[in-house]
C-alpha positions as CSV (number, residue, x, y, z in Angstrom):
1,M,10.0,10.0,32.3
2,V,9.8,10.1,28.5
3,S,13.0,10.1,26.5
4,K,14.3,13.2,24.8
5,N,13.1,12.3,21.3
6,N,9.5,11.9,22.5
7,R,9.4,8.2,22.1
8,T,8.9,5.7,24.9
9,S,12.2,4.2,26.0
10,G,12.7,0.8,27.6
11,A,13.2,2.5,31.0
12,D,9.9,4.4,30.5
13,I,8.1,1.1,29.7
14,A,9.6,-0.5,32.8
15,A,8.5,2.5,34.9
16,G,4.9,2.1,33.6
17,V,5.0,5.1,31.2
18,G,3.2,4.4,27.9
19,S,1.3,1.3,29.1
20,S,0.8,-1.2,26.4
21,G,-2.8,-2.0,27.2
22,P,-4.4,0.5,24.8
23,V,-2.0,-0.5,22.1
24,M,-2.8,-4.2,22.6
25,T,-6.5,-3.4,22.5
26,A,-6.1,-1.4,19.3
27,A,-4.0,-4.1,17.6
28,A,-6.5,-6.8,18.6
29,A,-9.4,-4.7,17.3
30,L,-7.6,-4.1,14.0
31,I,-6.9,-7.8,13.6
32,G,-10.6,-8.4,13.9
33,A,-11.5,-5.6,11.5
34,N,-9.0,-6.9,8.9
35,L,-10.5,-10.4,9.0
36,V,-14.1,-9.0,8.8
37,V,-13.2,-6.8,5.8
38,V,-11.5,-9.7,4.0
39,A,-14.4,-12.0,4.7
40,L,-16.9,-9.5,3.4
41,A,-14.8,-8.7,0.3
42,W,-14.5,-12.5,-0.5
43,D,-18.2,-12.9,0.0
44,S,-19.0,-10.3,-2.6
45,P,-15.9,-9.1,-4.5
46,P,-15.9,-6.0,-6.5
47,I,-16.7,-6.7,-10.2
48,A,-13.9,-4.3,-11.2
49,G,-11.4,-6.6,-9.5
50,G,-8.9,-5.8,-6.7
51,I,-9.7,-8.8,-4.4
52,V,-6.2,-10.3,-4.8
53,T,-4.5,-7.0,-3.9
54,I,-6.9,-6.3,-1.0
55,T,-6.4,-9.8,0.4
56,F,-2.6,-9.5,0.2
57,L,-2.6,-6.1,1.9
58,M,-5.0,-7.1,4.6
59,M,-3.1,-10.4,5.3
60,I,0.2,-8.5,5.5
61,S,-1.5,-6.1,7.9
62,F,-2.9,-9.0,9.9
63,V,0.6,-10.4,10.4
64,F,2.0,-7.0,11.4
65,F,-0.7,-6.7,14.1
66,I,-0.1,-10.3,15.3
67,N,3.6,-9.4,15.7
68,V,2.7,-6.2,17.6
69,L,0.7,-8.3,20.1
70,H,3.6,-10.8,20.4
71,Q,6.1,-8.0,21.0
72,L,3.9,-6.3,23.6
73,M,3.3,-9.6,25.4
74,R,7.1,-10.1,25.5
75,A,7.5,-6.6,26.9
76,E,5.0,-7.3,29.6
77,L,7.0,-10.4,30.6
78,L,10.2,-8.5,30.7
79,I,8.6,-5.7,32.8
80,S,7.3,-8.2,35.3
81,R,10.8,-9.8,35.5
82,L,12.3,-6.3,36.2
83,R,9.7,-5.5,38.9
84,S,9.7,-8.9,40.7
85,L,13.2,-10.2,40.6
86,K,16.4,-9.0,42.3
87,I,18.6,-8.6,39.3
88,D,22.1,-7.2,38.8
89,E,22.8,-4.1,36.8
90,K,24.1,-6.1,33.8
91,T,20.8,-8.1,33.5
92,K,18.8,-5.0,34.0
93,E,20.7,-3.2,31.2
94,K,20.1,-6.3,28.9
95,I,16.4,-6.2,29.7
96,L,16.1,-2.5,29.1
97,L,18.0,-2.8,25.8
98,E,15.5,-5.5,24.7
99,L,12.6,-3.3,25.8
100,N,14.0,-0.5,23.6
101,Q,14.1,-2.9,20.7
102,I,10.6,-4.2,21.4
103,S,9.3,-0.6,21.6
104,K,11.0,0.3,18.3
105,W,9.8,-2.8,16.4
106,A,6.3,-2.7,17.8
107,R,5.9,0.9,16.6
108,I,7.2,0.0,13.1
109,M,5.0,-3.0,12.8
110,H,1.9,-1.2,14.1
111,L,2.6,1.6,11.6
112,G,3.0,-0.9,8.8
113,G,-0.2,-2.6,9.7
114,L,-2.0,0.7,9.7
115,I,-0.5,1.7,6.4
116,F,-1.5,-1.6,4.6
117,T,-5.0,-1.5,6.2
118,M,-5.5,2.0,5.0
119,V,-4.3,1.3,1.5
120,A,-6.5,-1.8,1.3
121,F,-9.5,0.4,2.2
122,W,-8.5,2.9,-0.5
123,I,-8.4,0.1,-3.1
124,I,-11.6,-1.7,-2.0
125,S,-13.5,1.6,-1.9
126,Y,-12.2,2.6,-5.3
127,K,-12.9,-0.8,-6.9
128,Y,-16.4,-1.1,-5.4
129,L,-17.3,2.4,-6.7
130,I,-15.8,1.6,-10.1
131,S,-17.9,-1.6,-10.2
132,I,-21.1,0.3,-9.3
133,V,-20.9,3.6,-11.3
134,G,-18.0,3.1,-13.7
135,Y,-14.9,5.2,-14.4
136,H,-15.8,8.7,-13.3
137,F,-13.1,11.2,-12.2
138,I,-14.8,11.8,-8.9
139,I,-14.2,8.2,-7.9
140,L,-10.4,8.7,-8.4
141,L,-10.6,11.6,-5.9
142,L,-11.6,9.3,-3.0
143,P,-8.1,7.8,-2.3
144,F,-6.6,11.2,-2.6
145,V,-9.1,12.8,-0.2
146,L,-8.5,9.9,2.3
147,F,-4.7,10.5,1.9
148,V,-5.0,14.2,2.6
149,I,-7.3,13.7,5.6
150,F,-4.8,11.1,7.0
151,W,-1.8,13.5,6.6
152,I,-3.3,16.7,7.9
153,P,-2.8,15.8,11.6
154,K,0.7,14.5,10.8
155,L,1.7,17.9,9.3
156,T,-0.1,20.1,11.7
157,G,-0.7,18.2,14.9
158,V,1.3,16.4,17.6
159,E,3.1,14.0,15.2
160,K,4.7,17.1,13.5
161,E,6.5,17.7,16.8
162,V,7.6,14.0,17.1
163,S,9.4,13.6,13.9
164,I,7.9,14.3,10.5
165,K,11.2,13.7,8.9
166,S,11.8,10.3,10.5
167,R,12.5,7.2,8.5
168,E,9.2,5.7,9.4
169,T,7.2,8.7,8.2
170,V,9.2,9.0,5.0
171,M,8.7,5.3,4.3
172,Q,5.0,5.6,5.1
173,L,4.6,8.5,2.7
174,L,6.5,6.6,0.0
175,I,4.4,3.5,0.3
176,E,1.1,5.6,0.2
177,V,2.3,7.6,-2.8
178,I,3.2,4.4,-4.7
179,F,-0.2,3.0,-4.1
180,L,-1.9,6.3,-5.2
181,V,0.1,6.1,-8.4
182,L,-0.9,2.5,-9.0
183,I,-4.6,3.5,-8.4
184,C,-4.2,6.3,-11.0
185,L,-2.6,3.9,-13.5
186,D,-5.5,1.5,-12.9
187,F,-8.0,4.3,-13.5
188,V,-6.5,5.2,-16.9
189,K,-6.2,1.4,-17.6
190,V,-2.5,1.3,-18.0
191,I,-2.4,-1.5,-15.4
192,V,-5.0,-3.5,-13.6
193,I,-5.2,-3.9,-9.8
194,F,-6.5,-7.4,-9.5
């Protein structure tokens, strides 16, 4: 049974709803992708710069995904304890409370990792294109097109029903808008994304 706010609760996790297997696989794949992108960018950095920012964003994302995996492994341990041991109600409540916390933080960290990975890709794509063809307005459109494509499902799809006005969604939007503004400032040469 899924909780009323359409998020997986600790009881749902313990019952096997919302298995963590696919999330662990996705987090592990994103860790690998982050490391590959950083290694490729270091091997041949964009002439226009951006390697420092890209590295910071990808490493922050890397740590987020490592923490997601850690949280999910902890949840698996707690679930196995719930299923295998004869425990009293007080202990069960404590484990379910911890599972709720794990679920909340794993979602926040996974979302944070995705945000920083996406923004790093905006910047690396933008900087490589600037390095290749120079400062043309069409290049500035790329991060905005990627932003719109990312938000269309959130505004029209399933996530709209979950909670478009949640703190996580507002924070995600704010971070993305800040980086779009920084990219615009870099384009007009007010600042330099290095």
